SEKELUM-278875 format. One record per atom (N, C-alpha, C): atom name; y, x, z. Coordinates in nm, 2 decimals, decimal comma, padded with zeros to 4 digits. Layout:
! SEKELUM-278875
+------+--------+--------+--------+
| atom |     c2 |     c1 |     c3 |
+------+--------+--------+--------+
|   CA |      Y |      X |      Z |
...
+------+--------+--------+--------+
This chain:
! SEKELUM-278875
+------+--------+--------+--------+
| atom |     c2 |     c1 |     c3 |
+------+--------+--------+--------+
|    N |  13,06 |  06,55 |  07,43 |
|   CA |  13,15 |  06,67 |  07,42 |
|    C |  13,26 |  06,67 |  07,54 |
|    N |  13,28 |  06,78 |  07,60 |
|   CA |  13,35 |  06,77 |  07,73 |
|    C |  13,49 |  06,74 |  07,67 |
|    N |  13,57 |  06,65 |  07,75 |
|   CA |  13,73 |  06,60 |  07,71 |
|    C |  13,72 |  06,49 |  07,61 |
|    N |  13,60 |  06,44 |  07,56 |
|   CA |  13,60 |  06,34 |  07,45 |
|    C |  13,63 |  06,21 |  07,54 |
|    N |  13,68 |  06,10 |  07,44 |
|   CA |  13,72 |  05,98 |  07,49 |
|    C |  13,59 |  05,90 |  07,51 |
|    N |  13,50 |  05,94 |  07,42 |
|   CA |  13,37 |  05,88 |  07,43 |
|    C |  13,27 |  05,88 |  07,58 |
|    N |  13,25 |  05,75 |  07,60 |
|   CA |  13,19 |  05,74 |  07,75 |
|    C |  13,03 |  05,72 |  07,72 |
|    N |  12,95 |  05,80 |  07,79 |
|   CA |  12,82 |  05,78 |  07,78 |
|    C |  12,77 |  05,69 |  07,87 |
|    N |  12,70 |  05,60 |  07,84 |
|   CA |  12,62 |  05,51 |  07,94 |
|    C |  12,50 |  05,56 |  07,98 |
|    N |  12,47 |  05,58 |  08,11 |
|   CA |  12,33 |  05,65 |  08,14 |
|    C |  12,21 |  05,57 |  08,10 |
|    N |  12,11 |  05,63 |  08,04 |
|   CA |  11,98 |  05,54 |  08,00 |
|    C |  11,89 |  05,52 |  08,10 |
|    N |  11,85 |  05,39 |  08,09 |
|   CA |  11,76 |  05,33 |  08,20 |
|    C |  11,60 |  05,35 |  08,11 |
|    N |  11,51 |  05,40 |  08,18 |
|   CA |  11,38 |  05,41 |  08,11 |
|    C |  11,33 |  05,27 |  08,11 |
|    N |  11,25 |  05,23 |  07,99 |
|   CA |  11,18 |  05,11 |  07,99 |
|    C |  11,09 |  05,11 |  08,09 |
|    N |  11,05 |  04,97 |  08,14 |
|   CA |  10,95 |  04,93 |  08,21 |
|    C |  10,85 |  04,85 |  08,15 |
|    N |  10,73 |  04,88 |  08,12 |
|   CA |  10,66 |  04,80 |  08,02 |
|    C |  10,53 |  04,74 |  08,13 |
|    N |  10,52 |  04,60 |  08,06 |
|   CA |  10,40 |  04,52 |  08,13 |
|    C |  10,34 |  04,47 |  08,03 |
|    N |  10,21 |  04,44 |  08,02 |
|   CA |  10,11 |  04,41 |  07,94 |
|    C |  10,12 |  04,25 |  07,95 |
|    N |  10,16 |  04,19 |  07,83 |
|   CA |  10,18 |  04,03 |  07,85 |
|    C |  10,16 |  03,99 |  07,69 |
|    N |  10,15 |  03,87 |  07,69 |
|   CA |  10,12 |  03,78 |  07,53 |
|    C |  10,26 |  03,75 |  07,50 |
|    N |  10,34 |  03,82 |  07,41 |
|   CA |  10,46 |  03,76 |  07,37 |
|    C |  10,45 |  03,64 |  07,30 |
|    N |  10,57 |  03,56 |  07,33 |
|   CA |  10,56 |  03,41 |  07,27 |
|    C |  10,54 |  03,40 |  07,14 |
|    N |  10,44 |  03,33 |  07,08 |
|   CA |  10,41 |  03,31 |  06,96 |
|    C |  10,29 |  03,43 |  06,90 |
|    N |  10,28 |  03,49 |  07,00 |
|   CA |  10,17 |  03,61 |  06,99 |
|    C |  10,02 |  03,60 |  06,99 |
|    N |  09,93 |  03,63 |  06,95 |
|   CA |  09,79 |  03,58 |  06,99 |
|    C |  09,73 |  03,71 |  07,09 |
|    N |  09,81 |  03,83 |  07,07 |
|   CA |  09,75 |  03,93 |  07,13 |
|    C |  09,85 |  03,99 |  07,26 |
|    N |  09,77 |  04,04 |  07,36 |
|   CA |  09,86 |  04,10 |  07,45 |
|    C |  09,92 |  04,24 |  07,42 |
|    N |  10,05 |  04,24 |  07,45 |
|   CA |  10,09 |  04,37 |  07,41 |
|    C |  10,20 |  04,43 |  07,52 |
|    N |  10,24 |  04,55 |  07,51 |
|   CA |  10,33 |  04,62 |  07,60 |
|    C |  10,45 |  04,55 |  07,57 |
|    N |  10,53 |  04,49 |  07,68 |
|   CA |  10,65 |  04,45 |  07,65 |
|    C |  10,74 |  04,52 |  07,77 |
|    N |  10,86 |  04,57 |  07,71 |
|   CA |  10,97 |  04,61 |  07,80 |
|    C |  11,05 |  04,50 |  07,88 |
|    N |  11,04 |  04,54 |  08,02 |
|   CA |  11,08 |  04,41 |  08,12 |
|    C |  11,22 |  04,42 |  08,11 |
|    N |  11,30 |  04,50 |  08,07 |
|   CA |  11,44 |  04,50 |  08,07 |
|    C |  11,50 |  04,45 |  07,92 |
|    N |  11,44 |  04,48 |  07,81 |
|   CA |  11,52 |  04,44 |  07,71 |
|    C |  11,39 |  04,37 |  07,60 |
|    N |  11,29 |  04,36 |  07,62 |
|   CA |  11,20 |  04,25 |  07,57 |
|    C |  11,13 |  04,31 |  07,44 |
|    N |  11,17 |  04,45 |  07,44 |
|   CA |  11,09 |  04,52 |  07,31 |
|    C |  10,95 |  04,52 |  07,34 |
|    N |  10,89 |  04,50 |  07,21 |
|   CA |  10,74 |  04,49 |  07,20 |
|    C |  10,70 |  04,61 |  07,14 |
|    N |  10,61 |  04,69 |  07,21 |
|   CA |  10,57 |  04,81 |  07,16 |
|    C |  10,43 |  04,81 |  07,10 |
|    N |  10,43 |  04,76 |  06,95 |
|   CA |  10,31 |  04,73 |  06,89 |
|    C |  10,22 |  04,84 |  06,90 |
|    N |  10,10 |  04,84 |  06,87 |
|   CA |  10,00 |  04,94 |  06,82 |
|    C |  09,93 |  04,90 |  06,71 |
|    N |  09,93 |  04,98 |  06,61 |
|   CA |  09,87 |  04,94 |  06,51 |
|    C |  09,79 |  05,03 |  06,44 |
|    N |  09,68 |  05,00 |  06,34 |
|   CA |  09,60 |  05,13 |  06,28 |
|    C |  09,70 |  05,21 |  06,21 |
|    N |  09,64 |  05,33 |  06,22 |
|   CA |  09,68 |  05,43 |  06,14 |
|    C |  09,64 |  05,46 |  05,98 |
|    N |  09,70 |  05,48 |  05,89 |
|   CA |  09,66 |  05,46 |  05,74 |
|    C |  09,64 |  05,63 |  05,73 |
|    N |  09,52 |  05,63 |  05,66 |
|   CA |  09,48 |  05,74 |  05,61 |
|    C |  09,46 |  05,74 |  05,46 |
|    N |  09,50 |  05,86 |  05,39 |
|   CA |  09,52 |  05,86 |  05,26 |
|    C |  09,41 |  05,96 |  05,21 |
|    N |  09,34 |  05,95 |  05,12 |
|   CA |  09,26 |  06,06 |  05,06 |
|    C |  09,19 |  06,03 |  04,91 |
|    N |  09,11 |  06,12 |  04,89 |
|   CA |  09,05 |  06,11 |  04,73 |
|    C |  08,91 |  06,16 |  04,71 |
|    N |  08,86 |  06,13 |  04,60 |
|   CA |  08,72 |  06,19 |  04,56 |
|    C |  08,79 |  06,24 |  04,43 |
|    N |  08,81 |  06,39 |  04,44 |
|   CA |  08,85 |  06,45 |  04,34 |
|    C |  08,76 |  06,53 |  04,27 |
|    N |  08,76 |  06,49 |  04,12 |
|   CA |  08,65 |  06,58 |  04,06 |
|    C |  08,73 |  06,66 |  03,95 |
|    N |  08,63 |  06,79 |  03,92 |
|   CA |  08,69 |  06,88 |  03,82 |
|    C |  08,66 |  06,83 |  03,68 |
|    N |  08,73 |  06,88 |  03,56 |
|   CA |  08,70 |  06,84 |  03,43 |
|    C |  08,56 |  06,84 |  03,40 |
|    N |  08,50 |  06,91 |  03,47 |
|   CA |  08,34 |  06,91 |  03,44 |
|    C |  08,26 |  06,83 |  03,52 |
|    N |  08,32 |  06,75 |  03,60 |
|   CA |  08,28 |  06,66 |  03,69 |
|    C |  08,22 |  06,69 |  03,81 |
|    N |  08,26 |  06,81 |  03,87 |
|   CA |  08,22 |  06,85 |  03,99 |
|    C |  08,31 |  06,78 |  04,09 |
|    N |  08,27 |  06,77 |  04,24 |
|   CA |  08,34 |  06,68 |  04,32 |
|    C |  08,39 |  06,80 |  04,43 |
|    N |  08,51 |  06,77 |  04,50 |
|   CA |  08,58 |  06,88 |  04,57 |
|    C |  08,54 |  06,83 |  04,73 |
|    N |  08,46 |  06,90 |  04,78 |
|   CA |  08,45 |  06,89 |  04,94 |
|    C |  08,50 |  07,00 |  05,01 |
|    N |  08,54 |  06,94 |  05,14 |
|   CA |  08,61 |  07,04 |  05,23 |
|    C |  08,52 |  07,06 |  05,36 |
|    N |  08,48 |  07,17 |  05,42 |
|   CA |  08,42 |  07,20 |  05,53 |
|    C |  08,53 |  07,18 |  05,65 |
|    N |  08,54 |  07,10 |  05,72 |
|   CA |  08,63 |  07,07 |  05,85 |
|    C |  08,62 |  07,20 |  05,93 |
|    N |  08,74 |  07,23 |  05,96 |
|   CA |  08,77 |  07,34 |  06,04 |
|    C |  08,84 |  07,28 |  06,19 |
|    N |  08,84 |  07,16 |  06,21 |
|   CA |  08,92 |  07,10 |  06,31 |
|    C |  08,82 |  06,98 |  06,36 |
|    N |  08,83 |  06,92 |  06,49 |
|   CA |  08,74 |  06,81 |  06,56 |
|    C |  08,84 |  06,70 |  06,50 |
|    N |  08,76 |  06,60 |  06,47 |
|   CA |  08,63 |  06,55 |  06,48 |
|    C |  08,55 |  06,61 |  06,38 |
|    N |  08,43 |  06,63 |  06,40 |
|   CA |  08,33 |  06,67 |  06,31 |
|    C |  08,35 |  06,83 |  06,23 |
|    N |  08,37 |  06,91 |  06,33 |
|   CA |  08,43 |  07,05 |  06,26 |
|    C |  08,31 |  07,11 |  06,22 |
|    N |  08,29 |  07,16 |  06,08 |
|   CA |  08,18 |  07,21 |  06,06 |
|    C |  08,12 |  07,14 |  05,97 |
|    N |  08,13 |  07,02 |  05,93 |
|   CA |  08,10 |  06,92 |  05,84 |
|    C |  08,15 |  06,91 |  05,74 |
|    N |  08,09 |  06,83 |  05,63 |
|   CA |  08,17 |  06,84 |  05,49 |
|    C |  08,26 |  06,72 |  05,49 |
|    N |  08,37 |  06,72 |  05,43 |
|   CA |  08,44 |  06,58 |  05,41 |
|    C |  08,51 |  06,59 |  05,26 |
|    N |  08,60 |  06,48 |  05,25 |
|   CA |  08,69 |  06,46 |  05,13 |
|    C |  08,82 |  06,49 |  05,17 |
|    N |  08,91 |  06,57 |  05,09 |
|   CA |  09,06 |  06,59 |  05,13 |
|    C |  09,12 |  06,46 |  05,18 |
|    N |  09,15 |  06,43 |  05,29 |
|   CA |  09,22 |  06,33 |  05,33 |
|    C |  09,31 |  06,33 |  05,49 |
|    N |  09,39 |  06,25 |  05,51 |
|   CA |  09,44 |  06,26 |  05,65 |
|    C |  09,55 |  06,16 |  05,67 |
|    N |  09,62 |  06,14 |  05,77 |
|   CA |  09,73 |  06,04 |  05,79 |
|    C |  09,84 |  06,05 |  05,71 |
|    N |  09,90 |  05,95 |  05,67 |
|   CA |  10,03 |  05,93 |  05,63 |
|    C |  10,14 |  05,98 |  05,73 |
|    N |  10,24 |  06,04 |  05,65 |
|   CA |  10,37 |  06,06 |  05,74 |
|    C |  10,47 |  05,97 |  05,71 |
|    N |  10,55 |  05,95 |  05,78 |
|   CA |  10,68 |  05,84 |  05,77 |
|    C |  10,75 |  05,89 |  05,64 |
|    N |  10,77 |  05,79 |  05,58 |
|   CA |  10,87 |  05,83 |  05,46 |
|    C |  10,78 |  05,87 |  05,34 |
|    N |  10,66 |  05,88 |  05,31 |
|   CA |  10,57 |  05,90 |  05,20 |
|    C |  10,51 |  05,77 |  05,14 |
|    N |  10,48 |  05,77 |  05,04 |
|   CA |  10,38 |  05,68 |  05,00 |
|    C |  10,25 |  05,71 |  04,99 |
|    N |  10,15 |  05,61 |  05,01 |
|   CA |  10,00 |  05,66 |  05,01 |
|    C |  09,98 |  05,76 |  04,89 |
|    N |  10,01 |  05,72 |  04,80 |
|   CA |  10,00 |  05,84 |  04,69 |
|    C |  10,02 |  05,99 |  04,72 |
|    N |  10,14 |  05,98 |  04,78 |
|   CA |  10,20 |  06,12 |  04,81 |
|    C |  10,12 |  06,18 |  04,90 |
|    N |  10,06 |  06,09 |  05,02 |
|   CA |  09,98 |  06,13 |  05,13 |
|    C |  09,87 |  06,18 |  05,07 |
|    N |  09,80 |  06,13 |  04,96 |
|   CA |  09,67 |  06,18 |  04,92 |
|    C |  09,69 |  06,31 |  04,86 |
|    N |  09,78 |  06,32 |  04,79 |
|   CA |  09,83 |  06,45 |  04,70 |
|    C |  09,87 |  06,57 |  04,82 |
|    N |  09,95 |  06,55 |  04,90 |
|   CA |  09,97 |  06,64 |  05,01 |
|    C |  09,84 |  06,69 |  05,09 |
|    N |  09,77 |  06,58 |  05,12 |
|   CA |  09,64 |  06,63 |  05,20 |
|    C |  09,55 |  06,72 |  05,13 |
|    N |  09,54 |  06,69 |  04,99 |
|   CA |  09,45 |  06,77 |  04,93 |
|    C |  09,52 |  06,93 |  04,89 |
|    N |  09,64 |  06,93 |  04,88 |
|   CA |  09,73 |  07,06 |  04,88 |
|    C |  09,67 |  07,13 |  05,02 |
|    N |  09,72 |  07,06 |  05,12 |
|   CA |  09,69 |  07,12 |  05,25 |
|    C |  09,58 |  07,14 |  05,28 |
|    N |  09,45 |  07,08 |  05,25 |
|   CA |  09,33 |  07,12 |  05,28 |
|    C |  09,25 |  07,20 |  05,19 |
|    N |  09,30 |  07,22 |  05,08 |
|   CA |  09,24 |  07,28 |  04,97 |
|    C |  09,32 |  07,36 |  04,84 |
|    N |  09,43 |  07,35 |  04,86 |
|   CA |  09,54 |  07,44 |  04,77 |
|    C |  09,51 |  07,34 |  04,63 |
|    N |  09,47 |  07,21 |  04,63 |
|   CA |  09,44 |  07,14 |  04,53 |
|    C |  09,54 |  07,04 |  04,48 |
|    N |  09,59 |  07,05 |  04,35 |
|   CA |  09,68 |  06,95 |  04,29 |
|    C |  09,57 |  06,84 |  04,21 |
|    N |  09,63 |  06,73 |  04,27 |
|   CA |  09,54 |  06,60 |  04,19 |
|    C |  09,63 |  06,52 |  04,07 |
|    N |  09,56 |  06,48 |  03,99 |
|   CA |  09,60 |  06,35 |  03,91 |
|    C |  09,52 |  06,22 |  03,98 |
|    N |  09,63 |  06,14 |  04,03 |
|   CA |  09,53 |  06,03 |  04,11 |
|    C |  09,51 |  05,92 |  03,98 |
|    N |  09,40 |  05,89 |  03,97 |
|   CA |  09,38 |  05,79 |  03,83 |
|    C |  09,40 |  05,63 |  03,90 |
|    N |  09,35 |  05,61 |  04,03 |
|   CA |  09,35 |  05,50 |  04,08 |
|    C |  09,29 |  05,45 |  04,23 |
|    N |  09,30 |  05,34 |  04,27 |
|   CA |  09,26 |  05,33 |  04,40 |
|    C |  09,11 |  05,30 |  04,38 |
|    N |  09,03 |  05,39 |  04,47 |
|   CA |  08,90 |  05,36 |  04,44 |
|    C |  08,84 |  05,27 |  04,56 |
|    N |  08,89 |  05,27 |  04,67 |
|   CA |  08,83 |  05,19 |  04,80 |
|    C |  08,95 |  05,18 |  04,90 |
|    N |  08,94 |  05,08 |  04,97 |
|   CA |  09,04 |  05,06 |  05,10 |
|    C |  08,91 |  05,01 |  05,22 |
|    N |  08,90 |  05,12 |  05,31 |
|   CA |  08,81 |  05,08 |  05,44 |
|    C |  08,87 |  05,05 |  05,55 |
|    N |  08,81 |  04,96 |  05,61 |
|   CA |  08,88 |  04,91 |  05,74 |
|    C |  08,78 |  04,99 |  05,84 |
|    N |  08,84 |  05,06 |  05,95 |
|   CA |  08,75 |  05,12 |  06,04 |
|    C |  08,82 |  05,12 |  06,17 |
|    N |  08,80 |  04,95 |  06,22 |
|   CA |  08,86 |  04,91 |  06,35 |
|    C |  08,83 |  04,98 |  06,48 |
|    N |  08,72 |  05,04 |  06,51 |
|   CA |  08,68 |  05,12 |  06,62 |
|    C |  08,77 |  05,22 |  06,65 |
|    N |  08,83 |  05,28 |  06,55 |
|   CA |  08,91 |  05,41 |  06,58 |
|    C |  09,07 |  05,38 |  06,51 |
|    N |  09,08 |  05,26 |  06,49 |
|   CA |  09,22 |  05,22 |  06,46 |
|    C |  09,25 |  05,25 |  06,33 |
|    N |  09,20 |  05,27 |  06,20 |
|   CA |  09,22 |  05,34 |  06,11 |
|    C |  09,20 |  05,24 |  05,97 |
|    N |  09,26 |  05,27 |  05,87 |
|   CA |  09,27 |  05,17 |  05,76 |
|    C |  09,28 |  05,32 |  05,65 |
|    N |  09,17 |  05,32 |  05,56 |
|   CA |  09,15 |  05,44 |  05,46 |
|    C |  09,16 |  05,40 |  05,32 |
|    N |  09,28 |  05,44 |  05,26 |
|   CA |  09,28 |  05,45 |  05,12 |
|    C |  09,24 |  05,54 |  05,06 |
|    N |  09,10 |  05,53 |  04,99 |
|   CA |  09,09 |  05,65 |  04,89 |
|    C |  09,12 |  05,62 |  04,74 |
|    N |  09,13 |  05,75 |  04,66 |
|   CA |  09,18 |  05,74 |  04,54 |
|    C |  09,06 |  05,80 |  04,47 |
|    N |  09,04 |  05,75 |  04,34 |
|   CA |  08,96 |  05,85 |  04,25 |
|    C |  09,07 |  05,95 |  04,16 |
|    N |  09,05 |  06,08 |  04,18 |
|   CA |  09,13 |  06,16 |  04,13 |
|    C |  09,10 |  06,26 |  04,04 |
|    N |  09,17 |  06,35 |  03,98 |
|   CA |  09,11 |  06,45 |  03,89 |
|    C |  09,17 |  06,58 |  03,94 |
|    N |  09,08 |  06,69 |  03,96 |
|   CA |  09,15 |  06,80 |  04,02 |
|    C |  09,21 |  06,87 |  03,89 |
|    N |  09,32 |  06,92 |  03,90 |
|   CA |  09,44 |  06,98 |  03,77 |
|    C |  09,38 |  07,13 |  03,79 |
|    N |  09,36 |  07,19 |  03,90 |
|   CA |  09,35 |  07,34 |  03,93 |
|    C |  09,23 |  07,39 |  04,03 |
|    N |  09,10 |  07,35 |  03,96 |
|   CA |  08,99 |  07,37 |  04,01 |
|    C |  08,96 |  07,53 |  04,04 |
|    N |  09,04 |  07,64 |  03,96 |
|   CA |  09,00 |  07,76 |  03,99 |
|    C |  09,11 |  07,81 |  04,09 |
|    N |  09,21 |  07,73 |  04,12 |
|   CA |  09,28 |  07,81 |  04,23 |
|    C |  09,28 |  07,75 |  04,37 |
|    N |  09,16 |  07,66 |  04,40 |
|   CA |  09,16 |  07,59 |  04,53 |
|    C |  09,11 |  07,70 |  04,63 |
|    N |  09,17 |  07,68 |  04,75 |
|   CA |  09,16 |  07,78 |  04,87 |
|    C |  09,18 |  07,68 |  04,98 |
|    N |  09,06 |  07,73 |  05,10 |
|   CA |  09,08 |  07,66 |  05,20 |
|    C |  09,23 |  07,69 |  05,27 |
|    N |  09,24 |  07,57 |  05,32 |
|   CA |  09,35 |  07,56 |  05,41 |
|    C |  09,33 |  07,57 |  05,55 |
|    N |  09,45 |  07,55 |  05,65 |
|   CA |  09,42 |  07,60 |  05,80 |
|    C |  09,32 |  07,49 |  05,86 |
|    N |  09,33 |  07,36 |  05,80 |
|   CA |  09,20 |  07,28 |  05,84 |
|    C |  09,08 |  07,28 |  05,76 |
|    N |  09,05 |  07,36 |  05,69 |
|   CA |  08,93 |  07,35 |  05,62 |
|    C |  08,86 |  07,52 |  05,62 |
|    N |  08,73 |  07,52 |  05,65 |
|   CA |  08,65 |  07,63 |  05,68 |
|    C |  08,62 |  07,70 |  05,52 |
|    N |  08,58 |  07,61 |  05,45 |
|   CA |  08,55 |  07,64 |  05,33 |
|    C |  08,56 |  07,51 |  05,23 |
|    N |  08,54 |  07,55 |  05,10 |
|   CA |  08,56 |  07,45 |  04,97 |
|    C |  08,41 |  07,47 |  04,90 |
|    N |  08,38 |  07,35 |  04,85 |
|   CA |  08,29 |  07,37 |  04,73 |
|    C |  08,32 |  07,27 |  04,61 |
|    N |  08,30 |  07,28 |  04,51 |
|   CA |  08,29 |  07,22 |  04,42 |
|    C |  08,13 |  07,17 |  04,37 |
|    N |  08,09 |  07,06 |  04,40 |
|   CA |  07,95 |  07,03 |  04,36 |
|    C |  07,92 |  06,94 |  04,28 |
|    N |  07,79 |  06,93 |  04,21 |
|   CA |  07,74 |  06,83 |  04,13 |
|    C |  07,67 |  06,70 |  04,23 |
|    N |  07,69 |  06,59 |  04,16 |
|   CA |  07,65 |  06,49 |  04,22 |
|    C |  07,52 |  06,49 |  04,30 |
|    N |  07,42 |  06,56 |  04,26 |
|   CA |  07,28 |  06,58 |  04,30 |
|    C |  07,27 |  06,68 |  04,39 |
|    N |  07,38 |  06,79 |  04,44 |
|   CA |  07,39 |  06,87 |  04,52 |
|    C |  07,48 |  06,85 |  04,63 |
|    N |  07,51 |  06,72 |  04,65 |
|   CA |  07,62 |  06,67 |  04,77 |
|    C |  07,54 |  06,70 |  04,90 |
|    N |  07,58 |  06,76 |  05,00 |
|   CA |  07,52 |  06,77 |  05,11 |
|    C |  07,51 |  06,63 |  05,19 |
|    N |  07,44 |  06,56 |  05,16 |
|   CA |  07,42 |  06,43 |  05,24 |
|    C |  07,42 |  06,41 |  05,37 |
|    N |  07,32 |  06,50 |  05,44 |
|   CA |  07,30 |  06,53 |  05,60 |
|    C |  07,42 |  06,58 |  05,67 |
|    N |  07,50 |  06,65 |  05,60 |
|   CA |  07,61 |  06,73 |  05,64 |
|    C |  07,75 |  06,66 |  05,61 |
|    N |  07,74 |  06,55 |  05,59 |
|   CA |  07,87 |  06,47 |  05,57 |
|    C |  07,95 |  06,43 |  05,69 |
|    N |  08,05 |  06,44 |  05,71 |
|   CA |  08,14 |  06,42 |  05,85 |
|    C |  08,13 |  06,24 |  05,86 |
|    N |  08,15 |  06,18 |  05,78 |
|   CA |  08,19 |  06,04 |  05,84 |
|    C |  08,14 |  05,94 |  05,75 |
|    N |  08,10 |  05,80 |  05,77 |
|   CA |  08,02 |  05,73 |  05,71 |
|    C |  08,12 |  05,68 |  05,60 |
|    N |  08,26 |  05,69 |  05,59 |
|   CA |  08,37 |  05,65 |  05,49 |
|    C |  08,34 |  05,73 |  05,38 |
|    N |  08,30 |  05,88 |  05,39 |
|   CA |  08,30 |  05,98 |  05,30 |
|    C |  08,18 |  05,95 |  05,22 |
|    N |  08,08 |  05,91 |  05,28 |
|   CA |  07,93 |  05,87 |  05,21 |
|    C |  07,97 |  05,75 |  05,13 |
|    N |  08,05 |  05,62 |  05,17 |
|   CA |  08,09 |  05,53 |  05,10 |
|    C |  08,19 |  05,56 |  04,98 |
|    N |  08,26 |  05,66 |  05,01 |
|   CA |  08,36 |  05,67 |  04,89 |
|    C |  08,29 |  05,75 |  04,77 |
|    N |  08,22 |  05,85 |  04,82 |
|   CA |  08,12 |  05,92 |  04,71 |
|    C |  08,04 |  05,81 |  04,67 |
|    N |  07,98 |  05,75 |  04,69 |
|   CA |  07,88 |  05,63 |  04,64 |
|    C |  07,98 |  05,55 |  04,56 |
|    N |  08,09 |  05,53 |  04,62 |
|   CA |  08,19 |  05,43 |  04,51 |
|    C |  08,20 |  05,50 |  04,39 |
|    N |  08,26 |  05,63 |  04,41 |
|   CA |  08,28 |  05,72 |  04,28 |
|    C |  08,17 |  05,71 |  04,17 |
|    N |  08,05 |  05,75 |  04,24 |
|   CA |  07,95 |  05,78 |  04,15 |
|    C |  07,93 |  05,62 |  04,07 |
|    N |  07,93 |  05,54 |  04,14 |
|   CA |  07,91 |  05,40 |  04,08 |
|    C |  08,01 |  05,38 |  03,96 |
|    N |  08,13 |  05,40 |  03,97 |
|   CA |  08,23 |  05,36 |  03,87 |
|    C |  08,24 |  05,50 |  03,77 |
|    N |  08,17 |  05,57 |  03,77 |
|   CA |  08,22 |  05,71 |  03,70 |
|    C |  08,22 |  05,68 |  03,57 |
|    N |  08,33 |  05,70 |  03,49 |
|   CA |  08,37 |  05,68 |  03,35 |
|    C |  08,42 |  05,52 |  03,32 |
|    N |  08,43 |  05,47 |  03,43 |
|   CA |  08,47 |  05,31 |  03,42 |
|    C |  08,60 |  05,32 |  03,45 |
|    N |  08,71 |  05,23 |  03,43 |
|   CA |  08,84 |  05,21 |  03,45 |
|    C |  08,86 |  05,05 |  03,52 |
|    N |  08,75 |  04,96 |  03,47 |
|   CA |  08,76 |  04,84 |  03,52 |
|    C |  08,68 |  04,78 |  03,63 |
|    N |  08,73 |  04,86 |  03,74 |
|   CA |  08,65 |  04,83 |  03,86 |
|    C |  08,77 |  04,78 |  03,98 |
|    N |  08,74 |  04,68 |  04,06 |
|   CA |  08,82 |  04,63 |  04,18 |
|    C |  08,77 |  04,75 |  04,29 |
|    N |  08,88 |  04,78 |  04,35 |
|   CA |  08,88 |  04,86 |  04,48 |
|    C |  08,74 |  04,85 |  04,56 |
|    N |  08,68 |  04,91 |  04,60 |
|   CA |  08,56 |  04,88 |  04,69 |
|    C |  08,61 |  04,87 |  04,84 |
|    N |  08,52 |  04,81 |  04,92 |
|   CA |  08,57 |  04,78 |  05,09 |
|    C |  08,45 |  04,83 |  05,14 |
|    N |  08,45 |  04,81 |  05,28 |
|   CA |  08,34 |  04,85 |  05,37 |
|    C |  08,20 |  04,78 |  05,29 |
|    N |  08,10 |  04,87 |  05,31 |
|   CA |  07,97 |  04,83 |  05,24 |
|    C |  07,92 |  04,69 |  05,36 |
|    N |  07,83 |  04,62 |  05,32 |
|   CA |  07,77 |  04,51 |  05,40 |
|    C |  07,71 |  04,57 |  05,53 |
|    N |  07,65 |  04,67 |  05,52 |
|   CA |  07,60 |  04,74 |  05,64 |
|    C |  07,71 |  04,79 |  05,76 |
|    N |  07,85 |  04,80 |  05,70 |
|   CA |  07,95 |  04,81 |  05,78 |
|    C |  07,93 |  04,97 |  05,85 |
|    N |  07,99 |  04,98 |  05,96 |
|   CA |  08,03 |  05,11 |  06,03 |
|    C |  07,90 |  05,14 |  06,12 |
+------+--------+--------+--------+
């Protein structure tokens, strides 16, 4: 503010070098001026296998890349300041106008080649009659298990989550699933 007694120090842009910080096993980008370590960590994806009261599964046809035009589950990146549960509910609202009751964690998948950890919930769809495609969805469908369009699913983890959901339908006594042995 002009006329203020506060002195502003000119900022000096950081200069990063790739090096291994003391005590670290990995090379990182480290600022040569202040020592700040710029960690690059996986992104967390939150999503759900949401079923209607009559057992139909909610699928969203992707309007965006990657895998535009293929079917997926409502899921997406967490935002700062939200819990994984809040993120799963928000993604379902954004992609399908869906309101969910999260039952429990269904699976946690590691997808290291794209830097993701995916947390998938088993959920109940509270408003199946009101779902509508959001900006990231071309279309929605509620499908019976036997009508899942397997060849048109967007990602391996969608297949894994659907199979996990089917395996534990009606059960509450299961541990969360992880990557299947065949991996990615």
